[in-house]
FIMI-259141 format. One record per residue (C-alpha): residue in three letters; x, y, z. Coordinates in steps of 0.2 Angstrom, whole numbers, plus 2048, in hexadecimal, padded with zeros to 3 digits. Example, Ala and Ser with C-alpha at 12.3 -4.5 7.8 and 13.67 -1.06 7.14 Angstrom:
<rs>
ALA83E7EA827/SER8447FB824/
</rs>
This chain:
<rs>
METDE2B78B85/SERDD6B85B87/THRDD1B8BB98/PRODBFB89B9B/SERDB4B97B9D/GLUDAAB9CBAC/ARGD9BB94BA4/ASPDA2B84B9F/LEUDA7B83BB3/ILED98B89BBB/TYRD88B86BB7/ASPD7CB95BBE/TRPD6BB8EBC3/ASND66BA1BC9/VALD68BA4BB7/GLYD64B95BAC/ASPD66B95B9B/ASPD5EBA5B96/PROD63BB6B99/PROD61BBBBAB/PROD53BC8BAF/ARGD58BD7BB5/PROD51BE8BBF/PROD47BF3BB5/ARGD4EC01BBA/ARGD61C08BBD/VALD66BFFBCE/GLND6CC0BBDC/VALD71C09BF0/VALD70C13BFE/ASPD79C12C0E/GLUD70C14C1F/THRD7EC0EC29/LEUD82C20C32/ARGD70C22C36/ASPD64C15C35/GLYD71C09C3A/LEUD75C12C4B/GLND65C10C52/SERD6AC00C58/PROD6ABFFC6D/SERD7BBF5C6B/VALD84C00C5F/THRD91C0FC63/ASPD8EC20C59/PROD9EC22C52/PRODA9C32C52/ILEDA7C3FC43/GLUDB8C39C3B/ARGDB1C29C3A/LYSDA3C2CC33/ILEDACC36C26/ARGDB7C29C22/ALADA8C1CC1F/LEUDA1C2AC13/HISDB1C2AC09/LEUDB1C17C08/GLND9EC16C04/ALADA5C22BF5/ALADB3C16BF1/LEUDA4C07BEF/GLYD99C11BE4/VALD8BC14BF2/HISD7DC20BEA/GLYD75C27BF9/ASND77C2AC0B/ASPD6DC2EC1B/ILED7AC3AC21/GLYD6FC3CC33/LEUD5EC41C3B/PROD65C54C3F/GLYD54C56C49/ALAD5AC4AC58/GLYD64C55C60/PROD75C61C5E/ARGD81C52C5D/ALAD77C4BC4E/HISD76C5CC48/GLUD89C5EC48/ALAD8DC4DC42/THRD80C51C33/LEUD89C61C2F/ALAD99C5AC2F/LEUD93C4CC23/ALAD8BC58C18/ARGD9CC63C18/GLUDA7C54C14/ILED9CC4FC05/VALD9FC62BFD/SERDAFC64C01/ALADB5C53BFC/LYSDA9C53BEC/LEUDA3C42BF0/PROD96C3ABE5/ILED89C37BF2/GLUD78C3DBF2/PROD73C40C02/TYRD63C41C0D/CYSD5EC44C1F/ALAD51C3DC29/ALAD43C47C2F/ARGD31C45C38/THRD24C4BC2E/HISD25C5BC3A/LYSD2DC6DC39/ASND39C6AC47/ASPD41C5BC3C/ILED42C64C2E/ASPD4AC75C33/PROD5BC6DC37/ILED5CC67C25/ILED59C76C1D/ASPD66C7FC2A/ILED73C72C23/THRD6EC74C12/GLND70C85C12/LYSD81C84C1C/THRD8AC77C0F/GLYD81C7BBFE/LEUD7DC6ABFC/ARGD6DC63BF6/ILED67C57C03/GLUD58C4EC03/ALAD4AC4DC11/ALAD42C3CC15/THRD34C42C1F/PHED2DC2FC27/ILED1BC2CC2F/GLYD12C1DC34/SERD07C14C28/SERD00C03C2D/PROCF0C02C36/ILECFBBFAC47/ARGD05C0AC47/GLNCF6C15C46/TYRCECC0BC53/ALACFBC0CC5F/GLUCFCC20C5A/ASPCECC24C5A/TRPCEDC2AC49/ASPCE1C2BC3B/LEUCE4C2EC28/ASPCDFC40C29/ARGCECC45C35/LEUCF9C39C2A/LEUCF4C43C1B/ARGCF5C53C24/HISD07C4FC2B/THRD0DC4BC1A/GLUD06C58C0F/GLUD0DC66C1D/ALAD1DC5DC1D/VALD21C5CC09/ARGD1BC6CC06/TYRD25C74C11/CYSD34C6BC0C/THRD31C71BFA/GLUD2EC82BFE/HISD3EC84C07/GLYD48C7CBF7/VALD4BC6AC01/PROD46C5CBF5/VALD3DC4DBFE/METD3CC3CBFF/TYRD2BC37C07/VALD2CC27C11/THRD1FC1DC1A/GLUD24C13C28/ASPD1FC01C29/THRD19C01C18/THRD19BEEC16/ARGD0ABEBC22/ALAD01BFAC1D/ARGCEEBFBC14/PROCF1BFEC00/GLUCE3C0CC01/ILECEDC16C0D/LEUCFCC14C05/ARGCF5C1BBF5/SERCEEC29BFE/LEUCFFC2DC07/TYRD0AC2BBF8/THRCFFC35BED/ARGCFEC43BF8/ALAD11C46BFB/VALD12C45BE9/GLUD06C52BE6/CYSD0EC5DBF3/GLYD20C5BBEB/ALAD29C49BF1/ARGD33C44BE2/ARGD39C34BEA/VALD2FC27BF7/CYSD37C19C02/VALD2CC0AC03/SERD31C03C16/ASPD33BF2C1C/THRD34BF9C2F/VALD33BEAC38/GLYD3ABDDC2C/HISD27BD6C28/ALAD2ABD4C15/THRD2EBC4C0B/PROD37BC7BF9/GLUD24BC5BF1/GLYD1CBD1BFE/ALAD2ABDEBFA/ALAD29BDBBE6/ARGD17BDEBE9/VALD17BEEBF3/ILED24BF7BE8/ARGD1ABF1BD9/PHED0BBFBBE2/ILED14C0ABE6/ARGD1BC0BBD5/GLYD09C0CBCD/VALD04C19BDA/VALD11C24BD6/ASPD12C22BC6/ALACFFC24BC4/THRD03C37BCB/GLYD0CC3BBB9/GLUD1CC43BC3/THRD2DC3ABC3/VALD30C31BD3/GLYD3EC28BDA/VALD39C16BE6/ASPD44C11BF1/TRPD43C00BFC/HISD48C01C0E/GLYD49BF0C17/HISD4DBE9C28/ARGD53BD7C2B/ASPD46BD0C38/ARGD43BC0C2F/ASPD55BC1C28/LEUD4DBC3C15/GLYD57BD5C14/VALD61BD2C06/ALAD54BC7BFB/ASND46BD4BFE/SERD52BE1BF7/LEUD56BD8BE7/ALAD42BD5BE6/ALAD3FBE8BE8/LEUD4BBEABDB/METD44BDFBCD/ALAD32BE6BD2/GLYD38BF7BCC/ALAD3FC00BDC/ASPD4DC0CBD7/ARGD58C0ABE7/VALD5BBFFBF7/HISD5FC05C08/GLYD6CBFBC14/THRD79BFCC20/ILED89BF3C22/LEUD89BE5C2C/GLYD78BE5C2C/VALD78BF2C3D/GLYD65BFBC42/GLUD5ABF8C4E/ARGD55BE7C56/VALD5DBDBC4A/GLYD62BE9C3E/ASND5FBEDC2C/ALAD62BE6C1B/PROD75BE2C1A/LEUD7BBF0C0E/ASPD8CBE6C0B/LEUD84BD6C05/ILED78BDFBFA/LEUD87BE7BF2/ILED90BD6BF1/ASND7FBCEBE7/LEUD7EBDCBDD/LYSD8EBDBBD6/LEUD8BBC6BD4/LEUD7DBCABCA/GLYD85BD7BBF/TRPD77BE4BC6/LEUD84BF2BCA/ASPD96BF3BC5/CYSD9FBF9BD5/ASPDB0BF4BDE/LEUDADBECBEC/THRDC0BEBBF3/ALADBDBF8C00/LEUDAFBEFC08/PRODB9BE4C16/GLUDC2BF6C1A/TYRDB1BFDC1B/ALADAABEFC26/ALADB8BEEC31/LEUDB5C01C35/VALDA3C00C38/SERDA6BF1C43/GLUDB4BF9C4E/SERDACC0BC4D/CYSD9BC04C52/ARGDA2BF7C5F/VALD98BE9C52/PRODA1BD9C53/ILEDA1BD1C40/PROD9CBBDC43/TYRDA9BB2C3D/ASND9DBAAC30/TYRD95BBBC2B/PROD95BB9C16/ALADA4BC0C0D/LEUDAABCAC1D/GLYDABBBFC29/ARGDBCBB7C2F/ASPDB7BA5C28/ALADB0BADC18/PHEDBEBA6C0E/ARGDC6B9CC19/THRDC6B87C18/GLYDD0B7AC25/THRDC6B6EC1B/GLYDD1B60C11/VALDC7B5EC03/HISDC3B70C01/ALADD5B75C02/ALADDDB68BF6/ALADCEB6FBEA/VALDD6B7FBEB/ILEDE7B7ABEB/LYSDE3B6FBDB/ALADDBB81BD3/GLNDEAB8BBD7/ARGDF5B7DBD0/LYSDEEB81BC0/GLYDF4B91BC0/ASPDE3B98BC1/ASPDDEBA6BCF/TRPDCBBA7BCA/LEUDCAB95BCB/ALADD1B93BDB/ASPDC6BA1BE1/ARGDB7B99BDB/VALDB9B87BDD/TYRDB3B88BEF/SERDABB98BF0/SERD9BB9FBE7/VALDA2BB2BEE/PRODB4BB5BE7/ALADBFBBCBF4/GLYDC8BC5BE7/LEUDB6BCEBE4/LEUDBCBD7BF4/GLYDCEBD8BF3/LEUDD2BC9BFD/ARGDD7BB7BFA/GLNDD2BA5C00/GLUDDBB9EC0F/ILEDE0B8DC14/GLUDE2B89C27/ILEDEAB79C30/GLYDDEB71C3B/PRODD5B61C40/METDCAB5FC31/CYSDDAB62C25/GLYDE3B59C1A/GLUDF8B58C16/SERDF3B63C07/ASNDEFB70C13/VALE00B6FC1B/ILEE0AB6EC0B/TYRDFFB7EC05/TRPE01B88C16/LEUE14B85C17/THRE18B89C06/ALAE0CB98C06/ARGE18B9FC14/GLYE29B9BC0C/TYRE2CB8BC15/GLUE31B7BC0D/PROE25B6CC10/GLUE32B5FC15/ARGE28B50C17/GLYE2CB4DC2A/LEUE26B60C2D/VALE17B5CC24/GLUE12B4CC2D/HISE17B56C40/LEUE0BB64C3B/PHEDFCB57C33/ARGDFEB4EC44/LEUDFDB5CC50/ALADEFB62C46/LYSDE6B53C47/GLNDE8B53C5A/GLYDE0B63C5D/GLUDCEB6AC5E/ALADCEB7BC54/VALDD9B82C45/LEUDECB85C4A/SERDEFB98C4B/GLUDFEB9DC41/ALAE07BA0C53/GLUE06B8EC57/LEUE0BB89C46/VALE1BB92C47/GLUE1EB8DC5A/ALAE1AB7AC53/ILEE26B7BC44/ARGE34B84C51/ALAE32B76C5C/TYRE32B69C4D/GLYE43B71C48/ALAE4BB6FC59/ALAE44B5DC5D/SERE4BB57C4C/GLYE5BB61C4B/LYSE56B6AC38/ALAE56B7AC35/VALE44B81C30/ALAE44B90C27/ARGE3BB9BC1C/GLYE41B9AC0B/
</rs>
């Protein structure tokens, strides 16, 4: 009997019967964890050796670009940015770095200094507010915004620093203002622009609409200009907006590991990567992702919620009898692929992880048998019944230590030797 194909076993309503649409441009991702992600008032700025480790994990994951800092923020920021730039050069990491900067000479000069010291091509991500609400709060007008834009972009290009021109709060800015700002930036030498959903205002349709508009603006200049999307998650639409932006013509999307960042955070890069991989839009090895998430969690002192998708403690655990039984039956067919997907839309194997079956108040006897067998115990009937009764009397899943102690107590009470095979 032939093994059923994936298409035989899973009907994908995300795709239907027609070939699925794909983004019109090559998909790339940018990691903002080490700069924008650290703007959260609740995170800790990691030591430089942790940041360097993060760089290597980013390279392993196939991240294309990286915000390595805002060196104009002060000596500590300058020192860390310089160290990361040197690591990229010495380790020959395939990452395109950039540094954030206000549209001001004082922020651009440190980028020039680091470029000269390392010989590394570093893009200057020069940012300026663009929305009416920001203009009103800051007492800015369009002439002032255009003047700062022109001065900053020209200063960068005169010193051999490539420019990514960034408008803050793009998703709440007027079309005519954006057209003027982006056109002026490209005319002055910017060859990449970034659309920012600074306060997480956009919906997927809004993200697509503004990307299509900006794509039209920069293409009308006749220059070859990259378009980035930088999203936040205030309405918890960060991942959906990133996918919509790519479908609308963005070249790159930004994010941070675990979604760290100001307020409730940036679009979570880990979940963006997982979705891009599952969609077939990006060919990357994600087995380093759990290690990277753990590094960020520990270094930035950001706990990973137990139910965080794919990376949380419970992402691939089940203590429910019906669910566990289906996984066990799939494994008995000798099909690891089947067992990894029968109750999971994100395969654990994609991340180098595995499905876990626990013993608790919602379990069935199959959970107990599986747990014992997986750990080398003989699933003797009396032992199975003992652990099953114990589980049903409890309020939560039993820990490894609790189960080992229960097995020991059962052996002592029954006079039976219970040992691992």
